[in-house]
Structure formats: C-alpha cells, structure tokens
Wavefront OBJ file of the C-alpha trace (Angstrom):
o trace
v 3.864 -0.114 1.405
v 2.834 -5.649 2.677
v 3.245 -7.744 -1.107
v 0.657 -10.344 -0.926
v -1.514 -9.434 -3.964
v -2.732 -10.812 -7.659
v -2.002 -9.805 -11.009
v -2.119 -7.334 -12.069
v 1.119 -6.607 -9.633
v -0.009 -4.523 -6.817
v 0.632 -1.064 -7.301
v 1.557 1.094 -4.183
v 2.881 4.283 -3.087
v 6.564 5.135 -3.607
v 8.525 4.164 -0.611
v 8.644 0.609 0.011
v 10.411 -0.529 3.730
v 12.567 -3.864 3.522
v 9.236 -4.802 5.286
v 6.791 -4.616 2.277
v 5.780 -1.950 0.765
v 3.563 0.443 2.418
v 0.098 1.042 2.749
v -2.237 0.825 -0.326
v -3.159 2.227 -3.204
v -3.468 2.267 -6.550
v -4.951 -1.004 -8.269
v -8.372 -1.380 -6.491
v -8.065 -2.686 -3.361
v -10.230 -5.701 -4.551
v -7.762 -6.758 -6.836
v -5.309 -7.627 -4.198
v -4.886 -11.202 -2.757
v -5.145 -12.146 0.882
v -3.482 -13.854 2.942
v -5.723 -15.845 4.841
v -5.404 -16.132 8.357
v -6.050 -19.392 10.561
v -9.425 -18.719 11.582
v -10.940 -17.464 7.557
v -8.443 -20.445 6.127
v -11.022 -22.929 7.872
v -14.216 -20.601 7.533
v -13.876 -19.964 3.562
v -13.277 -23.794 2.727
v -16.493 -24.497 0.751
v -18.066 -20.995 1.615
v -20.207 -18.957 -0.567
v -18.416 -15.786 -1.821
v -19.886 -12.307 -0.462
v -20.411 -10.891 -3.580
v -21.081 -11.783 -7.045
v -18.188 -12.403 -8.827
v -18.750 -12.850 -12.777
v -17.652 -9.694 -14.745
v -21.439 -10.101 -16.631
v -23.538 -11.032 -13.332
v -25.541 -8.220 -11.363
v -24.038 -5.037 -10.356
v -21.807 -5.468 -7.427
v -23.910 -4.410 -4.296
v -22.415 -4.428 -0.967
v -23.814 -5.389 2.009
v -26.374 -3.243 4.106
v -23.561 -1.190 6.874
v -24.381 1.654 8.710
v -21.723 4.612 10.024
v -21.472 6.072 13.378
v -19.571 8.168 15.290
v -19.175 7.460 18.917
v -19.391 9.652 22.276
v -15.562 10.269 21.928
v -15.536 10.417 18.436
v -14.010 7.529 16.967
v -16.021 6.676 13.195
v -17.327 3.428 12.952
v -18.499 1.187 10.509
v -20.514 -1.469 10.991
v -21.179 -4.103 8.364
v -23.097 -7.171 8.976
v -22.680 -10.328 6.843
v -24.057 -14.180 7.880
v -22.132 -16.173 5.143
v -19.174 -16.465 7.307
v -18.783 -17.377 10.728
v -16.027 -14.332 11.463
v -15.893 -11.122 12.457
v -12.421 -8.756 11.109
v -11.945 -5.848 13.012
v -9.874 -3.051 11.169
v -8.787 0.199 13.174
v -6.743 2.888 10.913
v -5.358 6.200 12.572
v -4.332 8.862 10.555
v -1.102 8.653 10.726
v 2.210 7.327 8.843
v 5.759 7.358 7.650
v 5.431 10.881 6.343
v 4.210 11.787 9.970
v 7.594 10.864 11.351
v 9.675 14.125 12.622
v 12.559 14.905 10.331
v 15.902 12.778 11.490
v 13.166 10.336 13.385
v 12.351 8.152 10.302
v 11.318 5.200 10.974
v 9.253 6.006 14.036
v 5.991 5.054 12.469
v 6.755 1.618 11.868
v 8.594 1.239 14.923
v 5.395 2.178 17.492
v 3.327 -0.122 15.326
v 5.612 -3.182 15.656
v 5.655 -2.589 19.751
v 1.823 -2.609 19.694
v 1.127 -6.113 20.477
v 4.019 -6.452 22.371
v 2.440 -5.781 25.880
v -0.632 -3.464 26.020
v -3.002 -3.298 28.588
v -2.302 -5.893 31.813
v -1.176 -8.196 29.512
v 2.832 -8.454 28.116
v 4.175 -10.035 24.570
v 3.370 -13.535 24.777
v 0.222 -13.482 26.960
v -0.955 -11.671 23.911
v 0.410 -13.937 21.717
v -1.222 -16.978 23.730
v -4.491 -15.227 24.189
v -5.095 -14.462 20.317
v -3.230 -17.734 19.405
v -5.826 -19.447 21.869
v -9.111 -18.589 20.384
v -7.329 -19.357 16.588
v -7.936 -15.812 15.624
v -5.289 -12.982 14.783
v -3.897 -9.676 15.131
v -2.079 -7.442 14.020
v -0.238 -3.509 13.753
v 1.869 -2.328 10.986
v 2.544 0.955 9.675
v 2.280 2.395 6.187
v 3.014 5.688 4.293
v -0.514 7.351 5.615
v -1.817 4.816 7.760
v -1.152 2.910 10.539
v -3.488 -0.158 10.621
v -4.266 -2.439 13.721
v -6.229 -5.499 12.491
v -8.089 -8.251 14.525
v -10.073 -11.590 13.486
v -11.908 -14.251 15.457
v -14.945 -15.992 15.432
v -18.421 -14.971 15.890
v -18.030 -16.552 19.743
v -14.706 -14.859 20.710
v -15.354 -11.303 19.764
v -15.066 -10.706 23.021
v -11.699 -11.917 23.164
v -10.797 -10.240 19.718
v -12.016 -6.780 20.885
v -10.729 -6.653 24.600
v -7.082 -7.093 23.225
v -7.636 -4.866 19.860
v -8.535 -1.597 21.801
v -5.577 -2.650 24.632
v -3.085 -2.722 21.808
v -4.215 0.169 20.644
v -4.867 2.447 23.261
v -3.123 1.194 26.384
v 0.599 0.000 24.796
v 2.615 -0.359 27.466
v 5.872 -0.513 24.963
v 8.203 -1.844 27.589
v 12.312 -0.584 27.405
v 12.840 -4.813 26.607
v 10.644 -4.415 23.891
v 11.911 -1.491 22.674
v 15.462 -2.562 22.281
v 14.363 -5.823 20.289
v 12.275 -4.244 17.794
v 14.526 -1.363 17.351
v 17.489 -4.611 16.910
v 14.869 -5.880 14.225
v 14.331 -3.140 12.161
v 18.223 -2.505 12.445
v 19.121 -5.432 11.043
v 16.344 -5.257 8.436
v 17.795 -2.258 6.977
v 20.831 -3.772 6.926
v 19.821 -7.093 5.709
v 17.862 -4.611 2.666
v 20.967 -3.380 0.977
v 22.037 -6.859 -0.274
v 18.964 -7.267 -2.309
v 19.605 -4.986 -5.319
v 15.645 -4.455 -6.093
v 14.833 -2.774 -2.557
v 17.869 -0.981 -2.835
v 16.387 0.461 -6.209
v 13.593 1.126 -4.514
v 14.556 3.048 -0.995
v 16.783 5.497 -3.032
v 13.428 6.051 -5.932
v 11.769 7.773 -2.672
v 14.315 10.469 -2.343
v 15.457 10.631 -6.159
v 11.947 11.360 -6.995
v 10.462 13.305 -4.094
v 13.178 15.080 -2.473
v 12.826 15.944 0.637
v 9.513 15.318 0.864
v 7.754 13.414 3.918
v 6.603 11.088 1.558
v 10.538 10.289 0.483
v 12.078 7.832 2.970
v 11.050 4.096 3.046
v 8.783 3.285 6.049
v 10.924 1.458 8.427
v 13.366 4.471 8.396
v 17.442 4.728 7.549
v 20.189 3.118 9.676
v 21.014 6.002 11.296
v 17.367 8.045 12.249
v 16.224 4.299 13.695
v 19.179 3.832 15.376
v 18.874 7.110 17.225
v 15.341 6.664 18.366
v 14.010 6.622 22.051
v 11.321 4.837 23.779
v 10.330 8.250 24.345
v 9.767 9.426 21.014
v 7.598 5.610 20.516
v 5.461 7.176 23.626
v 4.994 10.863 22.408
v 3.586 9.805 18.910
v 1.531 7.051 20.241
v -0.205 10.027 22.236
v -0.052 12.223 19.336
v -1.623 10.386 16.850
v -3.481 7.762 18.524
v -7.015 9.126 19.233
v -10.083 8.283 18.568
v -11.485 11.646 16.247
v -7.923 10.677 14.349
v -9.155 7.269 13.621
v -11.472 5.460 12.087
v -12.640 1.503 12.779
v -14.764 -0.921 10.366
v -16.411 -4.012 11.813
v -17.402 -6.596 9.474
v -18.552 -10.138 9.564
v -21.325 -11.966 12.008
v -22.301 -9.122 14.292
v -25.675 -7.418 15.593
v -25.368 -3.805 14.755
v -26.468 -2.555 17.867
v -25.099 -4.817 19.951
v -21.384 -4.285 18.546
v -21.874 -0.435 18.543
v -22.830 -0.737 22.417
v -19.582 -3.219 22.818
v -17.743 -0.586 21.159
v -18.985 2.697 23.120
v -18.184 0.707 26.349
v -14.949 -0.842 25.426
v -13.445 2.616 24.086
v -15.161 5.074 26.845
v -12.153 6.033 28.494
v -10.408 6.964 24.672
v -10.113 10.829 25.091
v -10.485 13.343 21.923
v -7.435 15.336 21.490
v -9.899 18.127 20.455
v -7.988 18.819 17.083
v -7.312 16.648 13.580
v -3.675 16.792 12.927
v -3.229 18.667 9.132
v -1.392 17.658 6.410
v 1.848 16.407 6.334
v 3.211 17.417 3.453
v 2.584 19.257 0.440
v 1.999 18.217 -3.227
v 5.052 17.588 -4.799
v 6.409 19.348 -8.078
v 7.491 17.463 -11.412
v 11.065 17.357 -10.981
v 11.919 18.841 -14.691
v 14.057 17.544 -17.301
v 15.225 14.416 -17.323
v 18.009 13.266 -13.989
v 19.718 9.961 -13.652
v 21.017 8.682 -10.442
v 23.202 5.096 -10.483
v 23.140 3.596 -7.082
v 26.857 1.853 -6.497
v 26.584 -1.993 -6.279
v 29.270 -3.380 -8.690
v 29.335 -6.483 -7.832
v 25.659 -7.103 -9.197
v 25.493 -8.761 -13.112
v 21.736 -7.858 -13.330
v 20.889 -4.386 -13.413
v 17.422 -2.926 -11.369
v 16.066 -0.626 -13.631
v 13.356 1.961 -12.121
v 11.948 4.822 -14.666
v 9.745 7.385 -12.786
v 7.656 10.405 -12.652
v 4.551 12.553 -10.317
v 1.801 10.374 -10.932
v -1.876 11.601 -8.858
v -3.445 11.292 -6.111
v -6.069 8.351 -5.674
v -9.381 10.459 -5.600
v -8.378 12.250 -8.519
v -11.153 12.236 -11.481
v -9.207 10.271 -14.005
v -8.449 7.665 -11.441
v -10.942 4.809 -13.698
v -9.170 6.004 -17.204
v -5.822 6.174 -15.631
v -6.203 2.428 -13.858
v -7.567 1.158 -17.510
v -4.667 2.605 -19.400
v -2.295 1.247 -16.790
v -3.500 -1.874 -17.576
v -2.602 -2.102 -21.283
v 0.745 -0.507 -20.874
v 2.371 -2.573 -18.220
v -0.469 -4.413 -15.395
v -0.574 -7.570 -16.011
v 0.985 -10.802 -17.833
v -0.553 -9.629 -21.848
v 0.107 -6.142 -21.173
v 2.293 -4.140 -23.947
v 5.372 -3.721 -21.934
v 5.381 -7.598 -20.444
v 5.130 -8.342 -24.264
v 7.058 -6.899 -26.357
v 10.781 -6.196 -23.666
v 9.915 -10.219 -22.107
v 8.271 -12.472 -24.419
v 9.448 -11.016 -27.892
v 12.918 -9.219 -26.968
v 13.869 -11.313 -23.559
v 15.448 -8.138 -22.122
v 13.876 -9.412 -18.550
v 12.074 -11.468 -16.674
v 9.694 -8.784 -15.143
v 8.615 -5.868 -16.500
v 5.412 -3.377 -14.922
v 4.482 0.290 -14.795
v 2.252 0.854 -11.726
v 0.911 3.818 -10.141
v 1.330 4.928 -6.569
v -1.279 7.436 -5.193
v -1.634 8.795 -1.962
v -4.229 11.092 -0.365
v -2.245 14.633 -1.621
v 0.019 13.267 -4.052
v 1.042 10.084 -6.451
v 3.726 8.432 -8.469
v 4.361 6.374 -11.797
v 7.042 4.598 -11.703
v 8.246 1.314 -14.189
v 10.185 -1.051 -12.522
v 12.714 -3.960 -14.318
v 15.810 -4.822 -14.243
v 17.866 -6.882 -16.906
v 21.661 -8.361 -17.710
v 24.451 -5.525 -17.301
v 25.221 -5.805 -20.974
v 21.464 -4.963 -22.596
v 20.977 -2.218 -19.572
v 20.749 0.692 -22.490
v 18.494 -1.204 -24.668
v 16.137 -2.395 -21.645
v 15.624 1.462 -21.144
v 15.431 2.221 -24.820
v 13.124 0.135 -26.207
v 10.791 0.159 -22.704
v 10.415 3.946 -23.671
v 9.624 3.471 -27.418
v 6.821 0.944 -25.801
v 5.462 3.523 -23.828
v 6.054 5.891 -26.997
v 4.220 4.071 -29.105
v 1.328 3.661 -26.868
v 1.249 8.047 -26.011
v 1.079 8.304 -29.414
v -1.105 5.870 -31.684
v -3.282 4.825 -28.395
v -4.740 1.382 -27.667
v -6.478 -1.093 -30.142
v -10.039 -1.405 -29.514
v -9.329 -5.366 -28.355
v -6.691 -4.108 -26.112
v -9.229 -1.249 -24.494
v -11.530 -3.875 -24.645
v -9.666 -6.750 -22.673
v -8.264 -4.078 -20.112
v -11.856 -3.653 -18.991
v -12.675 -6.749 -18.532
v -9.763 -8.296 -17.256
v -10.234 -5.028 -14.536
v -14.481 -5.555 -14.102
v -13.437 -9.694 -13.543
v -11.145 -9.582 -11.003
v -12.612 -6.946 -8.736
v -14.989 -8.684 -7.376
v -12.762 -12.133 -6.392
v -11.241 -9.547 -3.992
v -14.528 -8.921 -1.461
v -14.458 -12.524 -0.867
v -13.592 -12.260 2.897
v -15.119 -9.917 5.787
v -11.310 -8.416 6.373
v -11.268 -6.974 2.372
v -15.159 -5.408 2.968
v -13.441 -3.610 6.384
v -10.360 -2.529 4.358
v -13.409 -1.517 1.176
v -15.094 0.680 4.231
v -11.751 2.666 4.961
v -10.022 2.913 1.794
v -12.978 4.690 0.818
v -13.373 6.848 4.202
v -9.686 7.637 4.072
v -9.253 8.926 0.477
v -12.671 10.419 0.535
v -14.463 8.300 -2.353
v -17.124 7.873 -3.727
v -19.398 5.781 -0.785
v -20.792 3.575 -3.749
v -17.117 3.143 -4.688
v -17.530 -0.570 -4.877
v -20.886 -0.828 -6.505
v -20.151 1.483 -9.333
v -16.507 0.072 -9.605
v -17.442 -2.210 -13.122
v -19.934 0.197 -14.524
v -17.168 2.989 -14.503
v -14.582 0.848 -16.168
v -16.579 0.197 -18.235
v -17.711 3.888 -19.476
v -13.921 4.555 -20.330
v -13.889 5.296 -23.724
v -10.916 5.476 -25.889
v -10.739 9.248 -25.604
v -10.656 9.021 -22.097
v -7.632 6.218 -22.099
v -6.087 8.044 -24.194
v -5.769 11.844 -22.587
v -5.382 9.792 -19.572
v -2.077 8.344 -21.694
v -0.980 11.379 -22.800
v -1.620 13.342 -19.394
v -0.133 10.967 -16.786
v 2.273 8.757 -18.547
v 5.592 10.495 -19.028
v 8.673 9.733 -21.503
v 10.480 12.977 -20.730
v 10.908 14.348 -17.857
v 12.278 10.973 -15.928
v 13.897 10.209 -12.865
v 15.987 7.214 -13.970
v 17.048 5.524 -11.448
v 20.044 2.189 -11.717
v 21.034 -0.079 -9.415
v 24.621 -1.686 -10.601
v 28.582 -1.120 -11.488
v 28.515 2.391 -11.851
v 32.111 2.219 -14.273
v 29.835 -0.100 -17.032
v 26.764 2.008 -16.325
v 28.326 5.567 -16.727
v 28.945 4.056 -20.270
v 25.409 2.701 -21.172
v 23.470 5.974 -19.790
v 25.500 8.557 -21.626
v 23.198 10.683 -23.085
v 20.068 10.227 -21.151
v 20.542 13.439 -19.261
v 22.831 14.075 -16.348
v 24.546 11.463 -14.389
v 24.629 10.886 -10.335
v 26.674 8.394 -8.783
v 25.728 7.434 -4.733
v 26.263 4.449 -2.278
v 23.232 2.566 -0.796
v 21.985 4.121 2.009
l 2 3 4 5 6 7 8 9 10 11 12 13 14 15 16 17 18 19 20 21 22 23 24 25 26 27 28 29 30 31 32 33 34 35 36 37 38 39 40 41 42 43 44 45 46 47 48 49 50 51 52 53 54 55 56 57 58 59 60 61 62 63 64 65 66 67 68 69 70 71 72 73 74 75 76 77 78 79 80 81 82 83 84 85 86 87 88 89 90 91 92 93 94 95 96 97 98 99 100 101 102 103 104 105 106 107 108 109 110 111 112 113 114 115 116 117 118 119 120 121 122 123 124 125 126 127 128 129 130 131 132 133 134 135 136 137 138 139 140 141 142 143 144 145 146 147 148 149 150 151 152 153 154 155 156 157 158 159 160 161 162 163 164 165 166 167 168 169 170 171 172 173 174 175 176 177 178 179 180 181 182 183 184 185 186 187 188 189 190 191 192 193 194 195 196 197 198 199 200 201 202 203 204 205 206 207 208 209 210 211 212 213 214 215 216 217 218 219 220 221 222 223 224 225 226 227 228 229 230 231 232 233 234 235 236 237 238 239 240 241 242 243 244 245 246 247 248 249 250 251 252 253 254 255 256 257 258 259 260 261 262 263 264 265 266 267 268 269 270 271 272 273 274 275 276 277 278 279 280 281 282 283 284 285 286 287 288 289 290 291 292 293 294 295 296 297 298 299 300 301 302 303 304 305 306 307 308 309 310 311 312 313 314 315 316 317 318 319 320 321 322 323 324 325 326 327 328 329 330 331 332 333 334 335 336 337 338 339 340 341 342 343 344 345 346 347 348 349 350 351 352 353 354 355 356 357 358 359 360 361 362 363 364 365 366 367 368 369 370 371 372 373 374 375 376 377 378 379 380 381 382 383 384 385 386 387 388 389 390 391 392 393 394 395 396 397 398 399 400 401 402 403 404 405 406 407 408 409 410 411 412 413 414 415 416 417 418 419 420 421 422 423 424 425 426 427 428 429 430 431 432 433 434 435 436 437 438 439 440 441 442 443 444 445 446 447 448 449 450 451 452 453 454 455 456 457 458 459 460 461 462 463 464 465 466 467 468 469 470 471 472 473 474 475 476 477 478 479 480 481 482 483 484 485 486 487 488 489 490 491 492 493
C-alpha cells in the first residue's frame, strides 16, 4: 500500500510494505500528489490544467471518454485529451497481496517486481534502454488488491509504449537470474525495515488488527515466506491472474479513440481470457471486541511509535463523504484537532494523523503518532480525549465549513495530468463507484450536514474497541500502558 501524497496525509489501507503503502485508497485519488515522470515534467511546464481548479468555479467535468470491452474480454477506457502531448496507459489486474497463497506472502509483490526484468524478446536492460530512449516511463507495482502496470510516453512514441506495456503484462519471461536478484532485494528490504520503528509498527499492526485475514500481511511479505518463493510460484501466479477478463486498461492523452482501440485489439489479440473470474480473496473482517495492547520489542528506541486502530468500512460505503469530512476535522491535515492539540498545544509529538484505509470489502481506521518514551501514556490519553470530545460534542460549524473548503479546493488539483485521470477511471471501475464520482465530488462533500458528520463520528471512529500498538522498550511501556487492556509483547517479524 507508494507514499507520494499531499496534505491531508495519504490514507492507505493496512498493511504497509518497506517499499511503500499498498494500492490506494481512502482519501480521494485526486487529493494525492503525483511524482511527475520525465516527459510529464517537460510537457506540463506552462501547461494549463485539464480541469477547473478553484473550489468556487464551475462544477468539475471530466473529458468525455468511452468504455469498451475488447474481443478477449479486456475492459478499456479511452479518454482523449488535447492539452498535453502525452499518452498514459494504466493497466490494472485484479490481484494483489490478498491473493498470496498462505505461506507464500510476498508473491504478488515479487511478481510485479519481475515484470519489467525481461519480457517478450527483450531482457531487463533492453526494456530500460528502450523506454529511456523515448524519455518515457514504464513501471509495475503490486498493492493489496491490485497489480498495476503503467506507461507514459509522448504522443509520437505511443507504438513503443504500447508494445512495452503489452510485453511486460502478457509475456514476461521471469529470467532465473533476475528472479534471484529481485528476491534478494526483497529480503534486503525486509531486513532493513526492522531498523525503522515506523515501518515495524505498521507491519505489526496488520496481523494485530486483522488476524489471519489475507489483508493482514505486508505487501512485500515476510522474510521466511519470501525466502521460500520459487520462480515456478511467480509463473503460476502470473498465469492465474494476468488474464484480460480480470483486467482493466485506461488510456488517457492525445489519442484518437478509434485508432487506439484498433491498436489495442491488435496488440492484445493473443492474450486469452481465462473464462472465469477469481472470487473474493477474503471475507469481511469482524471487529475484535474490547481493547488489547501489543508492545513490539525494540528496547533501543528513545521515541515510541504509537498506533490506535479498529475496523473501518469499504471504499464504496454510503457514508464515504461524511467519513471523509469528519476525518479531515479530526486528524487529516495541519489544522486538524489532533495536530492542534497534541502537537501544537501540548508539544507531545511532531506528527499525528488519523486515516481511513478502504479496500473493496473491508476497511481500517487508525491514528498514528510517536512521542518520547517518557510521554507515551500521556500521548495516548490525550489523543483519546481529543477523539472522545469530538465524538461527544461534534465539530463546530466553522470546522465543518473549513473541512469542506479544504476538500473541495484540493480535489481538482489532483486532476491535472493524464496519469491522474487514468487512475481515477481505474478506481471508479475497481471499487464500483458512481461513474459521475469526479463530477459530483464537490457537491457531495458540500452536502454533508452537521447531522451527517456527527453520525459518522459516532458510527465509525473508535475509542473503546481499540487495538493499541506501540514499538518501544517493553520494560518502560508495560508500566505506562497498565490499565489500557491485556498486554502482549512480541519481537519484530
């Protein structure tokens, strides 16, 4: 679940891998800042926005687009835009770390890492050189529920980009030497992550909150499971899930719809449908009753990482907008209540945030912060006090209005580039959202009433049935956490 977002802090589902957070999603995708790629940075210099930006301007309007199903079952969105001489491809396969077989956690991630390391007739170096020669970008990544392949090229290089995207998706060769190298890299990242208390906390929180659910493990996997993976495992995972009837492709940019559809039909003609769609990889996760405390043993730290968490809601939940507004007030952004009280007023931490992570069929809520070992208990108590106060009295009218202004003002800013629009199309399809999600976002945020906000706070923001996790010195933490619930101590995995 990749961290490259603007305020409010990116809300991502648990768990996080050392390589970054899993695939999107509880804040709107358009509120996330993108790291521009070489051709995008060049073309965007001085370019106009694709959509209206000011919050008070005319309603947002996506460029017209089409939804087509190719002969092999691949769903394709084509959105022509003429403002930039770019074309962005985003191909999503409905599979991710939730589809890792038990005992093979990390398989989806390793598969994605290998897609660009040899495909079709090209080896890894040839792939890298070919995309670099045209100044484009080509990438593959795995998240909790998606494998995503992206390619961005200038208009004149569309044929090159499409050929490379097709090969890494349909015809990766998974060379044995590249498998060994990427497996070693993953094991190195896992080992390195043990030195980062923040990553240790986030990874430990997954199993602590979600139990044995396939959602619980980090995308990158565990050291033991990744070390046991074989090339045959990767080949089998790719063969099972990388099928056109289990995938969606968005093409956004300076293209002619009919021409690009014809090119896609030709490029993917040999990609055969499976004839069946894999079922859900996990069941909804029940809320664990009562409080429980987990201390992850890291005796050398001078600052304690803190996570307070409970179950949340899926992405397509009917209260998405009230939840988003309420969370903006509580802990998303520098003017939120948590930041103001815990950081600014009391000086207990440098950073604190609350986040909803939303999957297709489940979700999480968590508060993340850190503090000096000596102020561990005070930080937790004061944080819960802020949450309780907001739940009991609700926000002020000014807080509600400010949260709405912020969300509706920031949303258009994330829709400036073709890759952002491609991501929106994929998200709408994957999560089963209203096709008019973008156009109606501001209106739906503005329609959230005080009653809606208070209902969301009381229904989805937890203070009692909490999982409380800290990464700290157990001897210090045990005394500080006494009375908060049953305490368990474990070593980092």
